[in-house]
N, C-alpha and C positions, 0 to 999 in steps of 0.2 A: 818714921810715920808712913806706913804703906796703906793705901786704900786697896784692900785685898781684891775686891771685885774689879777695880780699875786695872790693877797689876795683872790679873789673870787674863782679862780681855786684851790688854796691850801685848802681853806675851804671845797670845794666840794670833793676834793680828800680824805681828812682825815675823812670827814663825811662818805664817802663810805667805808672807810677802818676800821671804828670804830668797827664793829662786829668782824672782823678777829683779830684786835688788842686785844680786850677784851678776846678772847679765848687763846691768847698767852702770855699776859703780865706777869702773875704771874711766869710762867716758865722762861721767859726771864730774869726777875729780880732776881730770886732765883737760877737758874741753868745755864742760858744761857749767852748771850753776855754782859748782864748788871750786872752780879753777883758780879763783883769787884767794881762797882761804889760806893756803900755805904761805904765799908771799905776805899777806896781811899779818899772819901770826909771827913770821920772822921779823917783822918790824917792831914787835913788842916783847917777844920772848927769846932770850939768848940761846944759842946752840949749847947743848949739854944739859938743858933743863929737864927735870923729871915731869913728864906731861901725862895727865889722865885724859884719855880720849873717851868721852861719854857718848854712848850711842854709836859705837865704832862700826856696827854692821859687819860686813865681811872683811874688815880690816884694811881696806884700800887706803883710806886717809891715815891710818896708824902707820902703815908701811912708808908712806911718803914722809911722815914726820921722822921715822927712824932713819931713813936715808939722808935726811937733812941734819942729822946729828943730835936728835932728841932721844931721851930715855923714856920709852913709851909703855904705858899700861892701857889696855883697851877693855872696855866693858860694854855690854849690851843686855837688854832685858830678854832678848830672844836667844834661846839655847841653840837654835839652828844657825843663827848668824854667827855665834861664837864657834860652833863646829866648823863652819866655813872658814872663818878667820884662822883658826888653828891649823887647818889643812893647807891654807895658802901661804902662810908666812911663818918665819922663825925669827928669833931674837926679840920677840914682843910677848909680854905676858897678857893673855886674854882670859877673861872670866865672865860668867853670867852674873849680872848684878842689876839692881834697880836704883836709878837716880834718887828715888825717894828715901833710900836707906843704904847709903854707900858703905861698903864693908872695909873701910880704911880708918886708921887712926887720925886724930886731928893733925893738921899741918903736915901732911905727908908729901904733897906735891908742890912743885914750883909753879905749875900752871895747869889749867884745865882747858880742853877744847870741847865745846858742846854745840854741835851744829844741828839745828832743827830738832832739839831734844826737849827743851823746856815747854814746848807746845804740847807734848805728849805725856805730861804728868798731871795727876789730879790737882796738885797745888804747885804752880810755878814758884810761889814764894817759898814754900818748904824746900823745893829743889834748889833754889838759890842759896838757902841757908845751909843745905848739905854741902854744896860746892864751897861756900865760904868756910865751912868747918875744915875741909880736907886740904885747902890751899894754905900755904905758908903766909905769914904776914908779909905784905908787900907783893905777893904773887899776883899773877895775871890770869884772868879768864877770857878766852876768846869765844864768844857766843854768836851763833847765827840764828836769827829769828825770821820766820816766814813772813813775807809781806802780804798786803791785801790782794795782790794779783797772783799769788802762788796757787797753782792747781791743787796741791795737797790740802789746802784749806777746805775743800769740799767735804773732807772727812768729818767736819764739825756740823755740817748742815742737818743731819738727822736729829739733832737735839731739838730742832723746831717742831718735829713731829713726835716728840716725847720719847725718842729712843735713847738708850745708853750709848755714849760715845767715849772714845779715848783720845780725843783731840780737842783742845780748847782754842779760843779765838783771840788770844793775846796778840796785840799789834806791836810792831817794833817800838813805837813811841811809848806804849804802856810798859814794855820791858825796860826801856831806858829809865823811866821814872821809878819803877819798882826797884831796880838795881841801885839807883842813886839814893834811895830812901833806906836801903837795907844792906849797907856795908860795902858798897862798891863805888869807885870813882871812874867815870867814863874818860878814857884817854884817847880813844880813836873810834871812828865809825866810817863804814863804807857800804853803800847800798849796791846790791847786784840787781841791775834792772831786768824786768820782765822783757822777753824778746818782743821787739816792736815798740817799746816805750820811747818817748821823746828824749832827746839829749838836752844837756845844758839847762836843767831845771834850777830855779833860783834859790831854793832853800832845801835843807835836809828833810824837812817834813814832806815836801813835794816829791823828793827822790824816794822816800819811803812809800809814798802813796802809790807809786807805779813799780814798786820793787817786787822781785821774786823773793829776795832775802836781804836783810841788813846785817852786816857784821859789826860787832862791838868788841873793843878791847877794854876791859875793866880791871882796875887794880884794887885788890883787897885793902880796905882801910883797917887801921888797928882796932883791936877790941873785938869782943864776941858780939854776935847778933842773937838776941833772945828770941824765943819762939813767939813772943807777943810783939816784939819791936819791929 
């Protein structure tokens, strides 16, 4: 189920952003907001697993997964991002694809990594259901959801002035509830604080409130998830 207009605008946006992303991705994954993603994933997904990296961008995170012993497939809605990924890395299958309509058979992957992706689809619920479909029973999704303090959330502001946007405003706590209601069990969570946020906050909700991103490890529960469920 693709919202064609959303799809086209999202592809255009990320094509236009690909050059900037390519300049920043290595630092982001090794020193910045995504530096804890791989260790977090390794805590829940065993080496050798077949992993689908959704929103792979220029493939920096996909390559880190490959070097850590995972069998990786990377997809992105942006054709330019995929071109960059193919030029940079070998040993990984990259292809252009939309999270809203994943081009894979049911139960293809042991795990999915989706970092800051579900905020960029027209229906996060439908995106969750597509991921649920392609993950094997008992498989794990590692998702990163932008926190309230994340700068990229400014992309959703123009909706208040009646403009079309391709960024929704789902909060980490909303994602946790949505996933738990639609076929996933939360097994781990870790918030990435916004620079300058206070330390030693007393509850996960407070941590999320000052986060740049919250990481979730979710295990697929048995059974199919209906489009209405």
